[in-house]
C-alpha positions in Angstrom: 48.2 62.0 95.6 52.0 62.4 95.3 52.2 58.9 94.0 49.1 59.8 91.5 50.8 62.6 90.6 54.1 60.8 90.0 52.6 58.0 87.8 51.6 60.4 85.5 55.5 62.1 85.1 56.3 58.0 84.6 53.9 58.1 82.1 54.3 60.9 79.7 58.2 60.3 79.8 57.5 56.9 78.8 55.6 58.0 76.0 56.8 61.4 75.2 53.8 63.5 75.8 55.5 67.2 77.1 51.8 68.7 78.1 48.3 67.2 78.8 47.7 63.7 77.6 48.8 64.0 74.0 45.6 61.5 73.6 46.9 59.0 75.1 44.1 56.6 77.3 46.9 55.4 79.7 47.7 59.0 80.2 43.9 60.9 80.4 43.2 57.4 83.0 45.9 58.8 85.4 45.7 62.2 85.1 41.6 61.4 85.9 42.1 59.5 88.9 44.8 61.8 90.3 42.4 65.3 89.5 39.0 62.4 91.2 41.1 62.0 94.3 42.4 65.5 94.6 38.8 67.1 94.3 37.7 64.9 97.3 40.7 64.7 99.5 40.7 68.6 100.1 36.7 68.7 100.9 37.7 65.9 103.3 40.4 66.9 104.8 38.6 70.6 105.5 36.3 68.5 107.1 37.9 66.6 109.3 39.7 69.4 110.6 36.2 71.1 111.1 35.6 67.6 113.6 38.5 67.9 115.4 37.7 71.3 116.5 34.7 70.4 117.2 36.3 67.9 119.8 34.9 64.6 118.5 35.1 61.3 119.4 38.7 60.2 118.7 36.8 56.3 117.4 34.4 58.5 114.7 38.0 60.5 113.7 39.9 57.1 113.1 37.1 55.3 111.4 36.4 58.2 109.3 40.1 59.1 108.5 41.5 55.4 107.7 38.4 54.7 106.6 38.0 57.7 103.7 42.0 56.8 103.1 41.6 52.8 102.7 38.2 53.8 99.9 40.2 56.2 98.3 43.5 54.3 97.8 40.7 51.6 96.3 38.7 54.3 93.8 42.6 55.0 92.6 43.6 51.5 91.9 40.3 51.4 90.3 40.6 53.8 88.0 44.0 53.1 86.3 43.3 49.1 86.6 39.9 49.9 84.8 38.1 47.9 87.7 33.7 49.1 87.3 32.2 47.3 89.8 35.1 48.1 92.5 34.5 52.0 91.2 31.4 52.3 91.2 31.1 51.1 95.1 33.8 52.9 96.1 32.5 56.2 94.4 29.1 55.3 96.3 31.5 54.9 99.9 32.9 57.8 99.3 30.1 59.9 99.0 28.4 57.9 102.4 31.3 59.3 104.5 31.2 62.4 102.8 27.6 62.6 103.7 28.6 61.5 107.6 31.4 63.9 107.9 28.8 67.1 107.1 26.2 64.9 109.3 28.6 65.0 112.2 29.2 68.4 111.2 26.0 69.8 111.6 25.2 67.7 114.9 27.7 69.4 116.5 27.3 72.5 115.3 23.6 72.4 117.0 24.1 70.4 119.6 
């Protein structure tokens, strides 16, 4: 997240844009990549917190946490570098990880 934010600042300095994106497509893409990461990482972090408190197995927790991190890194890369097919795959994978996390929370709440 910090690297994506720093990238926005770097681009704003380079293109002399004080606020917003200045109608610059490169800055717009960088802002969107940062916000897309934020809108998925925050809720998933909360899911991981709940799962940790439910004492889910370390292996499952590890796979969810690091798998999601890898997918989100690839998602950011695909957004910044216009890799549309990779972006589709990583978006779908993000949803799968989120749904799995929600399902595990529900299963552990009932069981």
